[in-house]
C-alpha positions as a printed Julia matrix, in Angstrom:
83×3 Matrix{Float64}:
   0.0    0.0     0.0
   0.99   3.57   -0.47
   0.33   5.83    2.5
  -1.57   8.98    1.53
  -1.91  11.98    3.79
  -1.94  15.73    3.23
   1.45  17.35    2.94
   1.35  21.13    3.07
   3.2   23.05    0.37
   4.57  25.51    2.95
   5.89  22.64    5.12
   4.07  24.04    8.19
   3.4   21.21   10.65
  -0.11  19.92   11.3
  -0.51  17.32   14.06
  -3.08  15.11   12.3
  -1.17  15.05    9.04
   2.23  14.53   10.66
   0.85  11.69   12.78
   0.51   9.51    9.66
   4.18   8.99    8.82
   4.92   8.32   12.5
   1.95   6.13   13.55
   1.2    3.77   10.67
   4.75   2.41   10.17
   4.97   1.78   13.95
   1.72  -0.19   13.95
   2.64  -2.27   10.91
   6.26  -1.7     9.81
   6.11  -3.41    6.4
   2.55  -2.58    5.35
   3.58   0.26    3.07
   6.35  -1.64    1.27
   3.86  -3.79   -0.62
   1.42  -3.14   -3.45
   1.67   0.47   -4.58
  -1.62   0.12   -6.48
  -3.48   0.41   -3.18
  -3.73   3.82   -1.5
  -4.15   3.91    2.29
  -5.82   7.17    3.31
  -4.77   7.88    6.89
  -5.5   10.51    9.5
  -6.64  13.99    8.49
  -9.51  15.78    6.79
  -9.05  14.18    3.39
 -12.44  13.14    2.01
 -13.47  15.8    -0.47
 -13.9   16.33   -4.2
 -10.12  16.23   -4.78
  -9.38  12.89   -3.09
  -9.88  10.7    -6.19
  -7.41  12.87   -8.13
  -4.9   12.9    -5.27
  -4.77   9.11   -4.86
  -4.62   8.39   -8.59
  -3.38   6.03  -10.11
  -4.25   3.63   -7.26
  -6.66   0.89   -8.31
  -7.98   0.46   -4.76
  -8.41   3.03   -1.97
  -8.57   2.07    1.71
  -9.93   4.86    3.9
  -9.13   4.07    7.51
  -9.25   7.18    9.68
 -10.16  10.43    8.03
 -12.85  13.06    7.91
 -14.52  15.16    5.23
 -14.01  18.83    4.58
 -12.02  21.8     3.22
 -12.86  21.53   -0.47
 -16.28  21.48   -2.12
 -18.77  18.61   -1.95
 -17.61  15.06   -1.41
 -17.31  12.96   -4.52
 -19.4    9.77   -4.52
 -17.43   6.73   -3.43
 -16.72   4.04   -6.01
 -16.59   0.26   -5.66
 -12.81   0.47   -5.46
 -12.99   2.4    -2.17
 -13.12   0.49    1.14
 -14.0    2.45    4.26
Protein backbone atom coordinates (compact mmCIF):
# COMPACT_ATOMS: atom_id res chain seq x y z
CA UNK A 1 0.00 0.00 0.00
CA UNK A 2 0.99 3.57 -0.47
CA UNK A 3 0.33 5.83 2.50
CA UNK A 4 -1.57 8.98 1.53
CA UNK A 5 -1.91 11.98 3.79
CA UNK A 6 -1.94 15.73 3.23
CA UNK A 7 1.45 17.35 2.94
CA UNK A 8 1.35 21.13 3.07
CA UNK A 9 3.20 23.05 0.37
CA UNK A 10 4.57 25.51 2.95
CA UNK A 11 5.89 22.64 5.12
CA UNK A 12 4.07 24.04 8.19
CA UNK A 13 3.40 21.21 10.65
CA UNK A 14 -0.11 19.92 11.30
CA UNK A 15 -0.51 17.32 14.06
CA UNK A 16 -3.08 15.11 12.30
CA UNK A 17 -1.17 15.05 9.04
CA UNK A 18 2.23 14.53 10.66
CA UNK A 19 0.85 11.69 12.78
CA UNK A 20 0.51 9.51 9.66
CA UNK A 21 4.18 8.99 8.82
CA UNK A 22 4.92 8.32 12.50
CA UNK A 23 1.95 6.13 13.55
CA UNK A 24 1.20 3.77 10.67
CA UNK A 25 4.75 2.41 10.17
CA UNK A 26 4.97 1.78 13.95
CA UNK A 27 1.72 -0.19 13.95
CA UNK A 28 2.64 -2.27 10.91
CA UNK A 29 6.26 -1.70 9.81
CA UNK A 30 6.11 -3.41 6.40
CA UNK A 31 2.55 -2.58 5.35
CA UNK A 32 3.58 0.26 3.07
CA UNK A 33 6.35 -1.64 1.27
CA UNK A 34 3.86 -3.79 -0.62
CA UNK A 35 1.42 -3.14 -3.45
CA UNK A 36 1.67 0.47 -4.58
CA UNK A 37 -1.62 0.12 -6.48
CA UNK A 38 -3.48 0.41 -3.18
CA UNK A 39 -3.73 3.82 -1.50
CA UNK A 40 -4.15 3.91 2.29
CA UNK A 41 -5.82 7.17 3.31
CA UNK A 42 -4.77 7.88 6.89
CA UNK A 43 -5.50 10.51 9.50
CA UNK A 44 -6.64 13.99 8.49
CA UNK A 45 -9.51 15.78 6.79
CA UNK A 46 -9.05 14.18 3.39
CA UNK A 47 -12.44 13.14 2.01
CA UNK A 48 -13.47 15.80 -0.47
CA UNK A 49 -13.90 16.33 -4.20
CA UNK A 50 -10.12 16.23 -4.78
CA UNK A 51 -9.38 12.89 -3.09
CA UNK A 52 -9.88 10.70 -6.19
CA UNK A 53 -7.41 12.87 -8.13
CA UNK A 54 -4.90 12.90 -5.27
CA UNK A 55 -4.77 9.11 -4.86
CA UNK A 56 -4.62 8.39 -8.59
CA UNK A 57 -3.38 6.03 -10.11
CA UNK A 58 -4.25 3.63 -7.26
CA UNK A 59 -6.66 0.89 -8.31
CA UNK A 60 -7.98 0.46 -4.76
CA UNK A 61 -8.41 3.03 -1.97
CA UNK A 62 -8.57 2.07 1.71
CA UNK A 63 -9.93 4.86 3.90
CA UNK A 64 -9.13 4.07 7.51
CA UNK A 65 -9.25 7.18 9.68
CA UNK A 66 -10.16 10.43 8.03
CA UNK A 67 -12.85 13.06 7.91
CA UNK A 68 -14.52 15.16 5.23
CA UNK A 69 -14.01 18.83 4.58
CA UNK A 70 -12.02 21.80 3.22
CA UNK A 71 -12.86 21.53 -0.47
CA UNK A 72 -16.28 21.48 -2.12
CA UNK A 73 -18.77 18.61 -1.95
CA UNK A 74 -17.61 15.06 -1.41
CA UNK A 75 -17.31 12.96 -4.52
CA UNK A 76 -19.40 9.77 -4.52
CA UNK A 77 -17.43 6.73 -3.43
CA UNK A 78 -16.72 4.04 -6.01
CA UNK A 79 -16.59 0.26 -5.66
CA UNK A 80 -12.81 0.47 -5.46
CA UNK A 81 -12.99 2.40 -2.17
CA UNK A 82 -13.12 0.49 1.14
CA UNK A 83 -14.00 2.45 4.26
